C-alpha positions in Angstrom: 134.3 -36.8 -80.7 130.8 -37.0 -82.2 130.5 -37.6 -86.0 129.2 -35.0 -88.1 125.6 -35.5 -89.6 126.7 -33.2 -92.6 129.1 -35.9 -93.9 126.4 -38.5 -94.5 124.4 -38.8 -97.8 120.6 -39.2 -97.5 118.9 -42.3 -99.1 117.9 -41.4 -102.6 120.3 -38.5 -102.9 123.1 -37.9 -105.3 126.1 -35.9 -105.0 126.7 -33.7 -107.8 129.9 -31.8 -108.8 129.7 -28.1 -109.6 131.9 -25.1 -109.5 131.5 -21.8 -107.5 132.1 -18.3 -108.7 135.8 -18.7 -108.2 136.1 -21.9 -110.2 136.5 -24.0 -107.2 135.0 -27.5 -107.1 132.1 -28.1 -104.8 129.9 -31.1 -104.0 126.0 -30.5 -104.2 123.5 -32.8 -102.9 120.3 -33.3 -104.9 117.3 -35.5 -103.8 115.3 -37.2 -106.4 112.2 -39.4 -105.8 109.7 -41.3 -107.7 107.0 -38.7 -107.5 109.5 -35.9 -108.8 110.3 -38.0 -111.8 106.6 -38.7 -112.5 105.8 -34.9 -112.3 108.8 -34.0 -114.5 107.6 -36.5 -117.1 104.1 -35.2 -116.9 105.3 -31.6 -117.3 107.7 -32.4 -120.3 104.8 -34.3 -121.8 102.6 -31.2 -121.6 105.3 -29.0 -123.1 105.7 -31.2 -126.0 102.3 -31.4 -126.6 102.2 -27.7 -126.7 104.9 -27.5 -129.3 108.1 -27.0 -127.2 110.3 -29.6 -128.6 113.5 -28.5 -127.0 112.0 -30.5 -124.0 113.4 -33.6 -126.0 117.1 -32.4 -125.8 118.9 -34.8 -123.6 121.8 -32.3 -122.9 119.7 -29.7 -121.0 118.9 -30.2 -117.3 115.4 -30.7 -116.3 115.4 -27.1 -114.7 116.4 -25.7 -118.1 113.7 -27.7 -119.9 110.9 -26.6 -117.5 111.9 -23.0 -117.1 112.7 -22.6 -120.9 109.3 -24.2 -121.7 107.5 -21.8 -119.3 109.3 -18.8 -120.9 108.4 -20.1 -124.4 104.7 -20.6 -123.5 104.4 -17.2 -122.2 106.1 -15.8 -125.0 104.1 -17.6 -127.7 100.8 -16.8 -126.0 101.0 -13.3 -127.4 99.5 -11.6 -124.3 101.0 -8.5 -123.2 102.7 -8.8 -119.7 105.1 -6.3 -118.0 107.9 -8.8 -117.3 111.5 -9.3 -118.3 111.7 -12.9 -119.6 115.5 -13.5 -120.1 116.3 -17.1 -120.3 119.8 -18.5 -120.6 120.7 -22.2 -120.8 123.4 -23.6 -118.4 123.2 -20.6 -116.1 124.7 -20.5 -112.6 122.3 -20.9 -109.9 122.6 -17.1 -109.0 121.7 -16.4 -112.5 118.9 -18.7 -112.5 117.3 -17.0 -109.5 
């Protein structure tokens, strides 16, 4: 019987623990590389320079920092756009989309 390729973890990947809608524990694979970390640091530096100081909060995920910062930037630019900018921290992946 052949081994399943889905049970192997890629190099540079982390297995995170999350819960689905029913509250059941699921494992999620996320890949992080050096370029991704550098770009995140650059984005957070730009958000801090613009005045979005919530980017310093250690408890927020990188996704929440970036999307929250983008929402804050659009809101504070005082330019009228026809978009709903609802952002909630620690949302499920379905709510984030």
